[in-house]
Every structure is written in C-alpha cells, then in structure tokens.
N, C-alpha and C positions, 0 to 999 in steps of 0.2 A: 503492500500499500503505500502510496506516496506520502512523504513525510514533507511537509511544511517548516522551514530551518530559518533560525535567525539568521542577518544579514549583519555582519559586526568587522569593522576595520579591513572592507575588501573581499570579505571572504563569506560561506554559510558554514553555520556552527549549528550544532546540536545544543537544547537547553543542557544548563549546568546540571541539574538536578535530573536531568534523564527521563524527566516526566513530558506525557503527550495530552494532546485534547482531542478529542472526536470532533472531525468537520463534515458536517451534515450538508448533501446537497437538496436543498427544497423541495425541487421539482419530482424526487424520488423518496427523499423521505430518509434516505440511506448515506450511512458513513462512507466516505470518500477517499479520507487522507486523514492525516494527522498533524496536529498542529504545535510547535514547540508552546509547551508550557513555563512560561520564561517567569522568572524572580529576580529580587533585587542582585542576585550574583552575574544573570546575565546584562542589567542595566546597568549596574558596575563597569563592565566588561566593555561594554557600547560606551560609555560616558569617557573613559580612560581612549580611547580610541578617538574618539570626538575631540577631546580637549589635545591630544598628541597631534592632530590634525588639524587646529584652530591656527597657529603661529603662521603656518607658509599658506593655508586656503585665506583667512582675511590678509593677506599681502598678495597675494594672487592678482594682478590688473584685472581689472573689470572687463576689458575684453576679451581675456583669457577666459574668466569665467561665464560670461556671455556664450561662447563661442562651445562650449561645453554644455552648458543648459539647452543650448539649440541642438545639439547631436542627441541630447537625451531626447529630444520632441522629437526630431526625426525618428530617431529610432521607435518609439513608441506609434508612429505613424508606419513605420514598416510592419510593427507586429498586432496591427491594429486589430486583423480577426483571430488572431490568437490571443488576444488580451480581451477581446470581447466574449469569445466564447467561454474563456475562463470566467471572466466575469457574471455571463448568464448563468453559469453551472453553480457559482457560488454563493449567487444570489438571488436567483428566481427571475429577476427582469428577464422580461423578454428578448432573445438576441437580438433584435431590431433596434432596439432601444440602444444596447450597452454598444452597437455599433455605430449608430449614427451619434450618439449624445455622450457616453459616460467617456470612453478611450479617445475620441476626437478632442473632448474637452480636458483630459488628462494629458494632453501633447499640448494642447494651444495654453496651458496654466505657465509651462516651463519656456515655450517658445514666448507668450507675455513679457513674464518678469525676464529673459534674457534681453530684451528690449529696455523695459524700464530701466534697470540697472545703470544702465550706459544716457539715461533722461534724468535721472536721480542726482539735484544738483544742490548743493548747499547756498546756502544764504550769506549776504557778505552787507553790512552796513559801516558807510564811514561819516565819521563824526568829523567835522572842518575844525570847528573851534576847540575840542580837545585834542582834537590833531591825534585820534583812534581809528583803527579798526577793526571792526568788531565780524569775525564770521564764523561759522556754524559747523564744526566736523559731526559728520556720523559717521558712527563707528559699530561693527558688528558686535553683539552682547557676548560672545564667547559660545558655549554650548547652551542650546536650547532645546525643549521637549514639544512634540507636535502628536496627538491622540486625536484621532481621525476615525468615523462611524461607519457602521454597516449599510448606510441605505444605497450610497452613491462613492463606493468605495475607493477605486484608484483615483477618482474627480475630485475628492474631498480629500484625499490623502495629500496630492499633488499640488492642490491646492494651498497648503501650509509649508510643506517641505520646499516647495518651490521659491517663493518669497526667503525662505530661511537661508537657504545656501545663495542664491542668489545677492544676499545681501552681504554675504561673508561669513556667516554663521556657520557652526558644524550642527548637526543633528543628532538626538536619539528622539525614533519614529516607533509609535506602535500604532497597528491599523487594529481594526475590530477584531478579535478573536471568533465573530460568527461569519468574518467575510475577509478573510488575510491573502487569498491566493494570488491576488494580481500585483498586491503589494508588494509578496514575496517572488514574483517573476520579475520585477523592476528592478531587483538586485543584477540582474544578468545584464541588461540595459545599463544600468549606472556603469558595471566595470566596462564594458564594450564602448562605452562614450566616454572613456578616461577620466571618470572623478576620481580623485585622488581617494585613496582610502580612508575611512573614517571621518570621510564630511557627513556621508550621510549613513546611519547604522539604523536598522531595522529588528525591532526585536516585538516576538509574537507575545501572547497570554492575555491572560483575564485583566479587566480594570483591577478589582483589589489584588493582585500580585504586581503585575509588569508596570500597567498604569499608575498604581501607588508606589512604585520605586522609583518614578520619572517623578511624579507629583514633590515627592518628600525628599529629594536627591538636593541635598544641600547647596551643590553648584551648578546644577540647572538652571540657567538665570532666567527663561521664562517658559511659558506654558502656552501653545496654543490648541484649546480643545474643542470640537465639535461635538455635542451630545444632548444626553439629559438635561433637565434643568435642577434636579437633585444632586445628580452625579457635579454636577458645575456647583455648587451649593458647599460640597464637599471640596472640592479641589481648593475653591477659595479659602476655605478653613484651614487647609492644609496649607496651604502657600502663603496666608497672609503673614507669619511671624517671619518669614524669608525674604519678606518684600520684592517676592518675584512678579516681573512684569503679566498679566494673564491677559488672554483674549479670550473670550466664553461665549459662543454660537451656541445656545442652546432651543429649548423647545420654543414650538409653535402652534398658534391653533387660531389660523387666518382667517379675515373676514372677506366674504365676496358680496359686493353691494352692487345690486341690477338694479336701475332704475327702470322706470319707463320709457323714458326718450332712449335708451341705448339701440347702439345696433343692435335688434334682435337675436340674428341668425348667428351673428360672430359671437354676443356673448353665448349664446345655447352651445355652442360645438364648443369653444373654449374653454365653458365652465365644464363639460363633461372631462375634458382632457385636464385642466386643473385640479379637479378633484380625485380622479383617478390613475394619474400617472405614476407609475413604476410601485404600480396598485397600493396609492397616496401614500407612497411611504418616500415622500420628499418632505422636506423640513416645510417649504413655502407652497403647499397645496391647500388650495383654498376648502376647510372643511368646512366652514359653516356658512353660507349661501342664506343672505337677507335680499328678499325679492318683492319690489313695491308692489303693493295691493292690486294696484289698477291693471298687472301684467301676471299675478302671480298663478293663480290658477292654470291660465295657456300655459305658462314658462314650465309650471310644475309637470304637466302632462305631458308635455314635447322633451322634457331633462328624462322622465323616468322611461320616454320610449327611446331615447337614444342611448341611454346606460344599459337597456334590455337590449341592446343590439350588440353590447361588446363581448369578445369573443373570450371567455377564460379556457388556456388552454396551456400545452407544452411551451417554455420559453423559446424553444428551437422553432418552433412554428410559425412560419410568415406571417400567418392570419392573429395569430396572436396578440390581443388586446391588454389582457391580464394574464400574468405568469404567476408564479407560486409567493408566496409571502415569504419571508426572509428565513424563520422558523416555527416551529410546533409552539415554544412556545410564547411566541408575538403571536401565532393564529388565534390560540386559546386567551391570547390579551383581550384582542380585536373581538372575538367572539363576546366574551362575558361586557364586554361595554355595550353590544346589540342588546344582551340581555337586561341589563341594567336599563339604560334609555326606553325599554318597554315597559320596564317596571314601573320607571318616573314618568309614566304616559306618553312617552314619545310613539307614535303611528309610524311602522314599519311600510312603507312604499313599494320596494322591492329588496330583493335580497337577503342576505344575512346566514345564507345557507351554506354548509360545505361544497365542493364541489370534487367527485371523482373522477379523473382523466384515466381512461383505460392504457394499462401497462403502469402505470404510474399513482396505483393505489395508494401509496403511504405519502405521496407530496402533500404541501399544503398550500391546498386551493381555496380560495373564496369569494363567492359570488361579491360584486360591485353592489355594496350598501346604503340607501336612499333614507333617511329618517325625517319625519315632519316632527316639528317641535312648537310647543307656544309660550315656554318658558326658558328665559335665557339665563337663569341660573343653577338650570338642572346640571347636573355632572358632565353629560354628553357634551353640554355647550363651553363648559368649562376646564375641561380636562384633556388634554392630548392625548388621540387615541393611536397615532400614526400608521394608518393603514386604510383599507378601501372602502370607507364610510366616511359619508357626508351629511350634513343636517341640513332643511330647508326651512325658514321662518321665515312670514309675512312682516312687512313694515308699512306705515302709512305717511311718513313725514322724512325729512333730512334728518331733523334733530334726531327722530326715531332711531333711523339708521347709523347715525353716528353714536347716539349712547349705545344699542346692541352691538356694534361693531369695537367697540372701548372698553366694554363690560366685562373683559377677560384680563388675569392677570398678565398673560402676554404680548407682545408689541414687536413679531417680528415682519411680516409683511401684509400689505391687503390690496386688493384687486377693486377697482371702482370701473362699473360700467354705466357711463352718460355721456349725452351729447352737448350736455351746458357746459361751457367753459366756467363760468363765474362757480358754478358748484363744485368743479373741478378744483379750480382753486383753492376755494372754503373747504374742503376737506379734505385735500392734499396735505393740507395746513393741520388740520385735526387730527386726525387719526393718527393714533396712537402705532406706529409703526418703523422701521428700520426703514421700509422701502415700499413703495405706494407704486403701482402699476394702474395707467389709465388706459383702459380700450385692449388689453392685452397682458399676458402672464408667460412669467418665464423669461423675459426677453432680458438679457444679464449683458452689460458693456464690461469688460473686466478692469475699465480705469474707474469704475464707480465705486465709493465704498459700500459694503454689506455686513450688516449685522442687526443686533434688534435691541428695543427698548423695554422696561419692565424687566420679568424674568425670563424674558428670551436672550439675554445675555448683558457682556458687558465687552466694549469694545469694537473694531471694525478690521475687517479685512477687504482684500480689494485694490489694485492700482496703487500709490503711492502710502497711502493706508496704512497696507500691509510690511513694506520695504521700511516706515516708520515705526510701525511698531517691534520689527526685530533688529533697530540700531537704537543706539543711544546719542542723543543730542549733546555735544558740547560746544560752549563757548569760547572762543579765544580772542583776547583784546590785546591789539597791539599798539603800543603808542609808538609815532614817529615824528621827526621833528626835534625842537629845543625845548620842548614844552615841558617845565618842572611838573 
C-alpha cells in the first residue's frame, strides 16, 4: 500500500515514531494509502532543516527566487492531470473540478507570487528640513508555519506556502491529514524545480499532534492557518504568549441576497453553483439564501428544479456535478444538521438522503439538500455545516435583508444580486463580510486582499497583503549633511 511520507530537507522521510494513519478514498470508502502520523520530533527535524536553509534562501536574489517559483508553477501545469486525478481521488471532488479549478489555481499561486516579489517595493520619505531619509526594509521573518485545510487541498496549500517562500522565509507546512496526497506529490516537483533543501518542509499528521507542534514551537515566527473557528481560537490562545504573527482564515456562513430586480436567470444559475460547488465544501459557498418576497415562490420552485437535475456520482464521471463528501464523519455531521433543522421547524424541499453509487456502495455520497426556514436564529442558520446543504428564507425590505445577512457570528463573504446601483453601494458598505460579490460569485483577482470579519478570522491573504504578513517592516533613518 502506498505510503505518504514527510518531505524534510529535500527528501522523503518516514515518521520518526513509525506510526501511520489510514487514508480513505471518499468515493469508495476504502483505505488506499497510509499517511505519516508525525509528531513533535518530525516537526523539530523540519524546523532544523528550515533554520539551516534560511540564511542562504533569505539572501538569494529576488530574481532567482522568482525563477524557481516560476519553474514550480510550470511543473504543476505539466503534471496537471496526474495531480487532478490525485486530488479527486483523495478529496472526492469531481475530476472535472480538480482539472479546471484546483490544480490550475495551484500553479497560478506560484506564478503570481513569483511576479509579485519583483514588484514589492519599499517606501522612502525624505525630510528636507531635518536632512534625513527614512526608508522601510521588508525582511523575511525566518521560519514560518503554514497549516491548510482539506476542501481545496493543493489550491490552499500553495496559497500559503508560495508567498511565504517568495518573501524569503523557510516553511514548515502541514496539509490536512484527510487530503494529503497532492502535497506529498508536490515534494517531487519542488526537487525537480531546484528549490534548495529545507526551504519548504511538509509534515503530515493530525492537528493535535503535528499541527500543535508547529503552533507551539517557540522559534516558528508566524502561523498561517485556514480551517475551523474552534481550531483558530485554540491556535490564537497557544500562540499569544509567544507573540507570533497570526493569519487565521476561519469559518463562514455566507449570505446570498437576491432582490426582485436581479438578472433572474443569472442569479438562479449562479446560486445553484454557489450553493453546491465542491459538494458545498468551499468556505465561500452561499449557504444562506435570502430572497425578496416578490420573487420568492417562483425562485424557490425554479431553484429546486435546477438542483434536482444535478447529478450525484463518482468523481471520475464526466457528467458528475456532486461527488463524494470528504469523509464518513463529515457526511454524518451534515446528516445530523439536516435532522436538527427539521426538528427545529425547517421544511425539507429536496434532498437529505444518502446516495448509493453502483460499484462504490461504501462511498460518501449525499443528495444536495434544500431547507426552507423562517427563523434566522435557528442553529442551521447560525452554525457552519460545510456541506451540500443550503437554506432559503424570505425577506420584504432592504433593511430586513441586511439584518438577516449580518445576524450571524461569521463574516467571510456575501453575494448580492440587484441591478440597483445605489443599493449595491449601500449594502456593500454595510454587509459584515471580508468580500462582497455583486451579480457574480467566486470571481477572484489574486491581487486583492482576502479574509474575514468577526469569527471568520484575523488578517488578510492575497496580493501584497500576503507578502506584508510574511515580512517584518523595519524603518531605517539616515541623516545627511552637517546638521547636528
């Protein structure tokens, strides 16, 4: 059986404990590989490799670092189908999605930051009266930790490690133990691209073991984490006494506001996608739909019919819209929320049942599920489910829509459908979300800041925001002339 090894100091290594975790294929429910069950000793080895690599890497000319990142991007593109098949097998997502979104975006992340570091400039301020010149040095932090989630495995793993190494840091990174395969395969690409040994070290294992060891390591200067809010709270408490820099991209319970003056067909079609893409396992999915009363009944009926047409199937099939959810425990969690919602008074409009796929009877397949609610305080409206489940609720005024949208503890994203420019500007300012899409969804420009408000996180990723996070600004003041 295949073993997923750690990548430390430019080579693959077994865990020092000799312990392994089972890795399940969501589509079949079967174990198909073993994952290194790493602990603090493996993290310590990764840290030492990173520490030893840092002096040379941090002083490597930007142009050379850029060329290496570009080579990594090229090799990801060359291995597109191999990586996409691995991602689909490991995560359960449709192969078509991994081929067109996940792996191309992983390549784009390296390519973007390879270019960005060549444009990342320092500020300078001359004070003529004082005869001083102040300029800002932006220096890499040292060894940093990156911990990424299971829903977009290589996509979000590279979203963190690319800016970290581009800025001159060395990294100890942990992908999710639920979906480790593409991060494991990335090690081969890093070696082929000529990334110096120790610059990027990949340690596999669980959060409480390997993840905790990264967070509590006294000499790892910063933590970039994407995952659940509860885990984010734990990381913040652990890191606070050591004054580590933190970037935490956490949970989301994102509103999708649909007004009567919207482009109806576009809003309908995109809302189906924004609700159920990647089995609803995207932090930016619109899991709470609020629809203006004037179009509510028609939109509800049309939405249900569109969702009924979605094909639940094996990820490798070309006509599959909904693949397998990531794990059996996660599927059970989603099912428990469906039962809870009905108990709290929600009406099941469609779905909610497990699906059996011939030949893959033990796979984790679930119908896309639509629930109608009339109480915004019920748990299905307030808590992140992160699966193929969406709620529908009616509103009568702009003020009510805004109150409903903001009436949760999360603030990651929001989507707004309206042709009214004044409403667009008003609500874009008032919605408590780190990103607001108007008449679109999931359009991302890598130059823009990304992150959440409230319990959706701390800090921003993307563009120069990521490079600022992974560097320390230092002011240098030089006096010239003969002024005392």
